[in-house]
C-alpha angles and dihedrals in degrees: 000000000000120000089243091057091046090051091048094048094049094047093048090051094047102041110016088220123201087213128027129167124174114186124186099219095174098117091062087061098054108145094020129107114286096020113144124197107250094031127246095126106094124044139181113204126190118188133176111187138151087224087078093059111125094013122117121225095269093049091051092051091048091050092052092048090049091049092051092046130220095275094058094040088054090058094053121080098195133013119183112194129201104183129175143144 
């Protein structure tokens, strides 16, 4: 399973989002720190979920990191998050 699919599966299970987009943006970072040949190092994630209602920005980011888990987070160089209700 790709990291992108793993990210998507974990976020769907944790937040039941009405919108979820996971984009492997690794190629745009070729030559930069953390780039890995074949991609799967830099991601942009956009989520819209009621589960975020009442959470501030920091709480939302912490919830996403918890849902992904430390083992998956450790295998990702960069994770850009766009989180809203």
